[in-house]
C-alpha positions as CSV (number, residue, x, y, z in Angstrom):
1,M,0.1,0.6,0.1
2,I,2.7,2.5,0.8
3,Q,4.7,1.4,-2.1
4,L,1.3,2.2,-4.5
5,L,1.4,5.3,-2.6
6,I,4.9,6.8,-2.9
7,L,4.5,5.3,-7.3
8,A,1.4,8.0,-7.0
9,V,3.5,10.9,-5.5
10,I,6.1,10.1,-7.7
11,V,3.6,10.1,-11.0
12,A,2.4,13.0,-10.3
13,A,5.6,15.0,-9.5
14,V,6.8,13.8,-13.0
15,G,3.5,15.0,-14.4
16,A,3.9,18.4,-13.0
17,L,7.5,18.9,-13.8
18,Y,6.6,17.9,-17.3
19,Y,4.4,20.7,-17.4
20,V,6.3,23.6,-15.9
21,T,9.2,22.2,-18.5
22,R,6.8,22.5,-21.7
23,S,5.9,26.0,-20.3
24,T,9.1,27.4,-19.3
25,K,10.4,27.2,-23.5
26,E,9.2,30.4,-24.3
27,P,9.6,33.9,-21.8
28,T,6.3,34.4,-20.6
29,I,5.6,37.0,-17.7
30,F,4.0,34.0,-15.6
31,H,7.4,33.6,-14.6
32,H,8.0,36.7,-12.4
33,V,4.8,36.9,-10.2
34,S,6.3,38.8,-7.0
35,A,4.3,38.4,-3.7
36,V,2.1,40.5,-1.9
37,P,4.6,42.2,1.2
38,P,3.8,39.5,4.2
39,D,1.6,41.7,5.9
40,Y,-1.4,41.7,3.1
41,H,-4.8,41.0,4.2
42,W,-7.5,40.7,1.6
43,S,-10.1,42.2,3.8
44,K,-7.9,45.4,4.0
45,E,-7.1,45.9,0.4
46,E,-9.4,48.3,-1.1
47,P,-11.0,48.1,-5.0
48,L,-9.0,50.4,-7.6
49,P,-10.6,53.8,-7.7
50,I,-10.7,53.1,-11.3
51,R,-12.4,56.3,-13.4
52,P,-11.8,56.1,-17.2
53,F,-13.5,59.7,-17.7
54,V,-11.3,61.5,-15.7
55,N,-8.9,64.0,-17.8
56,K,-10.1,62.5,-21.1
57,K,-11.1,64.8,-24.0
58,N,-11.6,62.2,-26.5
59,F,-14.5,60.2,-25.8
60,N,-15.0,57.6,-29.4
61,P,-14.7,53.9,-28.6
62,S,-10.8,53.2,-29.0
63,M,-8.5,50.4,-27.7
64,G,-6.8,52.8,-25.2
65,V,-4.4,49.6,-23.5
66,K,-1.5,49.7,-21.4
67,N,1.1,47.5,-21.0
68,L,2.0,46.1,-17.7
69,G,4.2,43.6,-18.8
70,K,7.1,44.3,-16.0
71,T,4.4,44.0,-13.4
72,P,2.6,40.8,-14.0
73,E,1.3,40.5,-10.2
74,D,-1.1,43.2,-11.5
75,W,-3.0,40.8,-13.4
76,L,-5.3,39.1,-11.1
77,L,-6.5,40.9,-7.7
78,I,-8.2,40.2,-4.4
79,E,-9.8,43.5,-2.6
80,N,-11.9,43.6,0.1
81,S,-14.9,42.5,-1.7
82,Y,-13.3,39.0,-2.9
83,V,-15.8,36.7,-0.6
84,H,-18.9,38.6,-1.6
85,K,-18.0,38.8,-5.3
86,T,-16.9,35.2,-5.4
87,N,-20.1,34.2,-3.4
88,L,-22.3,36.1,-5.8
89,K,-20.4,34.4,-8.6
90,R,-21.6,31.3,-6.9
91,K,-25.0,32.0,-7.3
92,T,-25.1,33.0,-10.6
93,L,-23.4,29.5,-11.3
94,E,-26.3,27.7,-9.7
95,A,-29.0,29.4,-11.9
96,H,-27.5,30.5,-14.6
97,S,-24.6,28.4,-15.3
98,D,-25.8,27.9,-19.1
99,Q,-25.7,30.9,-19.9
100,I,-22.6,31.7,-18.5
101,T,-20.0,29.2,-18.8
102,H,-19.0,27.3,-21.7
103,I,-16.3,25.1,-23.4
104,H,-16.1,24.2,-26.8
105,K,-15.1,20.5,-26.9
106,N,-12.4,20.0,-28.9
107,K,-9.1,19.3,-28.3
108,V,-7.4,22.4,-28.4
109,T,-10.1,24.3,-26.5
110,I,-9.6,21.8,-23.6
111,E,-5.9,22.0,-23.4
112,A,-6.0,26.0,-23.5
113,L,-8.3,25.6,-20.5
114,K,-6.1,23.2,-18.6
115,E,-3.5,25.5,-19.3
116,F,-5.4,28.3,-18.4
117,Y,-6.4,26.5,-15.2
118,E,-2.7,25.7,-14.1
119,V,-1.3,29.1,-14.7
120,T,-3.8,30.9,-12.2
121,T,-3.4,28.3,-9.3
122,Q,0.4,29.1,-9.5
123,F,-0.7,32.6,-10.1
124,L,-2.3,32.5,-6.9
125,L,0.1,30.9,-4.8
126,D,2.9,32.7,-5.8
127,K,0.6,36.2,-5.7
128,Y,-1.1,35.4,-2.0
129,P,1.1,32.4,-0.2
130,Q,-0.6,33.9,2.7
131,H,-4.1,32.9,1.7
132,F,-3.4,30.0,-0.2
133,K,-1.3,27.2,0.5
134,Y,-0.4,23.7,-1.7
135,S,0.2,20.5,0.0
136,R,2.2,18.4,-2.1
137,W,1.2,15.1,-0.9
138,S,-2.4,15.8,-1.6
139,G,-2.1,17.5,-4.7
140,M,-4.4,20.2,-3.8
141,V,-4.6,24.3,-2.7
142,H,-6.5,25.5,0.3
143,N,-7.7,29.0,-0.3
144,Q,-8.2,29.7,3.1
145,I,-10.4,33.2,2.4
146,N,-13.2,31.2,1.5
147,Q,-11.9,27.9,2.6
148,D,-12.1,25.7,-1.1
149,T,-10.1,23.3,-1.3
150,F,-9.6,22.3,-5.2
151,P,-6.2,20.2,-7.2
152,K,-3.6,22.3,-8.3
153,H,-3.6,20.3,-11.7
154,S,-5.9,19.8,-13.9
155,T,-4.4,16.6,-15.1
156,K,-7.8,14.9,-13.2
157,L,-10.6,17.6,-13.8
158,S,-13.4,17.4,-16.4
159,P,-14.5,21.3,-17.9
160,E,-16.9,21.8,-16.3
161,E,-15.2,20.9,-13.0
162,M,-12.6,23.3,-14.0
163,L,-14.6,26.0,-14.8
164,H,-15.9,25.7,-12.1
165,I,-13.2,26.2,-9.6
166,L,-11.6,29.3,-11.8
167,A,-15.5,31.1,-11.5
168,T,-15.4,30.6,-7.6
169,N,-11.6,31.6,-6.8
170,L,-11.2,34.5,-9.0
171,E,-13.7,37.8,-9.0
172,E,-12.6,38.3,-12.6
173,D,-14.6,36.3,-15.7
174,F,-12.7,35.3,-18.4
175,L,-13.1,34.6,-22.2
176,I,-10.9,32.0,-23.7
177,L,-9.9,33.1,-27.7
178,I,-8.5,31.2,-30.4
179,K,-8.0,30.7,-33.7
180,D,-8.9,27.6,-36.0
181,N,-6.1,28.0,-37.6
182,P,-3.5,29.8,-35.7
183,Q,-0.4,30.8,-38.7
184,D,-3.4,32.7,-40.4
185,A,-2.9,35.9,-39.7
186,D,-6.4,37.2,-41.4
187,E,-8.6,34.7,-39.9
188,E,-10.4,36.2,-36.3
189,Y,-10.1,34.8,-33.3
190,I,-13.3,32.9,-31.6
191,L,-14.4,32.7,-28.3
192,R,-14.1,29.3,-27.4
193,G,-14.3,29.2,-23.1
194,A,-16.2,31.5,-21.4
195,V,-16.8,32.2,-17.2
196,S,-19.2,35.7,-17.9
197,G,-20.9,35.8,-14.1
198,F,-21.3,39.5,-14.6
199,P,-22.7,40.3,-18.1
200,T,-22.9,44.0,-19.0
201,G,-26.3,44.0,-20.4
202,F,-26.1,40.7,-23.0
203,D,-26.9,36.9,-22.8
204,P,-23.3,35.7,-23.0
205,S,-24.3,32.2,-24.1
206,K,-25.3,34.0,-27.8
207,L,-21.7,34.5,-27.6
208,F,-20.2,31.8,-27.6
209,N,-18.5,29.7,-30.5
210,K,-18.4,33.2,-32.8
211,P,-15.4,35.3,-33.9
212,V,-14.8,39.0,-32.4
213,S,-16.4,40.6,-35.2
214,A,-19.4,39.1,-34.9
215,I,-19.6,39.7,-31.0
216,H,-18.7,42.9,-31.6
217,I,-21.8,44.0,-34.0
218,P,-23.7,46.3,-31.5
219,V,-20.6,48.3,-30.6
220,P,-20.9,51.5,-32.5
221,Q,-17.9,52.4,-34.6
222,Y,-16.5,48.8,-34.1
223,K,-15.8,48.6,-37.7
224,P,-14.5,51.9,-39.1
225,R,-12.4,52.6,-35.5
226,L,-11.5,49.6,-33.6
227,Q,-11.8,46.2,-36.4
228,F,-8.9,46.8,-37.4
229,S,-6.8,47.8,-34.3
230,M,-8.1,44.8,-32.3
231,H,-7.0,42.2,-35.1
232,K,-3.9,43.9,-35.0
233,F,-3.5,43.9,-31.0
234,F,-4.7,40.0,-30.8
235,N,-2.2,38.9,-33.7
236,N,0.7,40.7,-31.8
237,L,-0.1,39.9,-28.2
238,K,3.1,38.7,-26.9
239,T,3.3,35.9,-23.9
240,T,5.8,39.0,-22.6
241,D,2.7,40.8,-22.7
242,L,-0.1,42.4,-20.0
243,W,-1.7,44.7,-21.6
244,V,-4.9,46.4,-19.5
245,R,-7.9,48.6,-20.5
246,H,-10.8,50.3,-19.0
247,N,-14.6,51.2,-20.1
248,W,-17.4,53.0,-18.3
249,S,-21.0,52.9,-18.3
250,I,-23.6,54.6,-15.9
251,Q,-26.6,51.7,-14.8
252,T,-29.7,52.5,-12.2
253,Q,-29.3,49.9,-10.3
254,G,-26.7,47.9,-8.4
255,T,-26.5,44.5,-10.1
256,Y,-23.6,43.1,-11.1
257,F,-25.5,40.2,-13.2
258,N,-27.6,42.2,-16.3
259,L,-28.4,40.3,-19.2
260,G,-30.2,43.2,-20.8
261,A,-31.1,47.1,-20.3
262,L,-28.1,48.1,-20.2
263,H,-27.7,49.0,-23.8
264,G,-29.8,51.1,-26.4
265,R,-30.9,48.1,-29.5
266,P,-31.4,49.2,-32.6
267,G,-35.5,50.7,-33.2
268,E,-35.5,51.0,-29.3
269,K,-37.0,53.9,-28.3
270,I,-35.6,55.1,-25.3
271,E,-37.8,56.5,-22.3
272,K,-36.6,59.2,-20.2
273,M,-36.0,58.5,-16.6
274,K,-37.5,61.4,-14.0
275,Y,-34.7,62.4,-11.7
276,E,-36.6,61.1,-8.8
277,D,-37.1,57.6,-10.3
278,I,-33.7,57.2,-9.5
279,D,-32.0,56.2,-6.2
280,F,-29.0,58.8,-6.1
281,E,-28.9,57.7,-2.4
282,G,-28.8,53.8,-2.0
283,G,-28.1,52.4,0.8
284,G,-27.8,48.8,-0.1
285,G,-24.5,47.0,-0.1
286,D,-22.1,45.6,-3.1
287,G,-24.3,44.1,-5.8
288,D,-27.4,44.3,-4.0
289,D,-30.4,46.5,-6.3
290,R,-30.7,49.0,-3.2
291,M,-27.3,50.1,-4.1
292,G,-29.0,52.4,-6.4
293,C,-27.6,54.1,-9.0
294,C,-23.8,53.6,-10.1
295,L,-20.6,54.0,-11.9
296,R,-19.8,50.2,-13.9
297,V,-16.4,50.1,-14.4
298,E,-14.6,47.2,-16.4
299,R,-10.6,46.1,-15.9
300,Q,-10.0,44.4,-19.0
301,C,-6.3,42.3,-19.6
302,F,-5.7,40.3,-22.0
303,V,-3.1,37.7,-22.2
304,R,-1.4,34.8,-24.3
305,L,-0.7,31.3,-22.9
306,P,2.5,30.1,-23.6
307,I,2.2,26.7,-24.7
308,S,-1.4,27.1,-26.5
309,K,-0.8,30.2,-27.5
310,A,-4.6,30.7,-27.0
311,M,-5.8,34.6,-26.0
312,I,-7.0,35.3,-22.4
313,M,-9.0,38.3,-21.5
314,T,-10.1,38.7,-17.6
315,I,-12.9,41.2,-16.9
316,R,-12.8,42.8,-13.4
317,T,-16.3,44.6,-13.0
318,Y,-16.3,47.4,-10.3
319,L,-19.7,49.2,-9.5
320,T,-19.3,52.3,-7.8
321,P,-22.4,54.5,-6.6
322,I,-22.7,58.0,-8.4
323,K,-23.1,59.3,-4.6
324,K,-19.4,58.1,-4.2
325,V,-17.9,59.7,-7.5
326,K,-19.7,62.8,-6.5
327,E,-18.2,62.8,-2.8
328,E,-14.8,62.1,-4.8
329,G,-15.1,65.7,-6.1
330,L,-15.3,64.2,-9.6
331,G,-19.1,65.6,-10.6
332,P,-17.7,67.9,-13.4
333,D,-15.8,65.7,-15.0
334,L,-18.4,62.8,-15.2
335,S,-21.0,65.1,-16.4
336,F,-18.3,66.0,-18.7
337,A,-17.8,62.2,-19.7
338,I,-21.7,62.3,-20.0
339,D,-22.1,65.3,-22.4
340,S,-19.0,64.3,-24.7
341,L,-20.1,61.3,-25.6
342,P,-20.6,60.6,-29.8
343,D,-24.7,60.3,-30.4
344,D,-24.4,56.5,-31.3
345,L,-22.0,55.3,-28.5
346,A,-24.8,58.1,-26.1
347,Y,-27.1,55.7,-27.2
348,Y,-25.5,52.5,-26.8
349,K,-25.1,53.6,-23.0
350,R,-28.5,54.4,-23.3
351,R,-27.8,58.2,-22.3
352,D,-31.6,59.5,-22.9
353,A,-32.5,57.6,-20.1
354,W,-30.4,58.2,-17.3
355,G,-28.2,61.5,-18.7
356,E,-30.3,64.2,-17.9
357,A,-31.2,63.0,-14.2
358,V,-27.8,61.9,-13.4
359,K,-26.2,65.4,-14.6
360,E,-28.8,67.3,-12.1
361,Y,-27.9,65.1,-9.4
362,L,-24.0,65.7,-10.1
363,A,-24.8,69.6,-10.1
364,K,-26.9,69.6,-6.3
């Protein structure tokens, strides 16, 4: 019995070593992740105060990316919202699993998911050694924040199990984008895998297995301003890159999970909301309907996996009460941004519904 146990441990160790050896053949940001300071504690980490509209003059759609490749530890974050957001995702998975999770059942996609899983678990161990503990004997990682336990390696996990573990241990959503023919520079990336626990006004299931251009059909000015630059950006993404961009919108209720109503649709008549119909004072918790009118910001990061060469986009969603934005003294900046949106983008963001009421509140 003991001999069998030793043999199993050796096999597991060889498998892990083989994976690491394969993954070190090409330089990658994942080899250089710095740990947080010893006195770090997740519960004291305030959310990043991302305000993409501040000091901005041109509000036409653009990529607007910044490379954080020199600080790869900035990829995935754990802030004091961690337990709340991962619990929200867990509940959303139970209620809407078919709509928010997807994996294309071919070998290329499954291998990319396995690689993403391994990269992510190692990242958490490297960056947050206080909160994630690995047992070599069991091969399990213990998350000391939410008390979850999961395998470090993907070897014995089904695709659905990997998606669930990632969804409930990361605040970020993620997309796995893969080309059918990676050497074809003209071919588009296709959405082959995803966890979209916090959708921004769309049904994620309708985007699965669609190319990037089809996913962006509703986005104003996509074809003339974004399509070429996005395609070039995706093709040129290196394994040593970590790119980040932000976008923002306003929503009149404080829920992370939105399948509709956040975007104007072609032919839709958008009704103007009265000031008194919008709750600006809130009072509910993060992600609660009673939170009231919010600034919704997405922190979107792009990385390339070193083995499969799949492109990963992670999306971290922040909801900040408009009341807090006003208290920060950013009312004039946000009002300017609302007025400066080009007409088509303003319609897409439903400015006609909330714009005047939000500006009135910010001016008081």
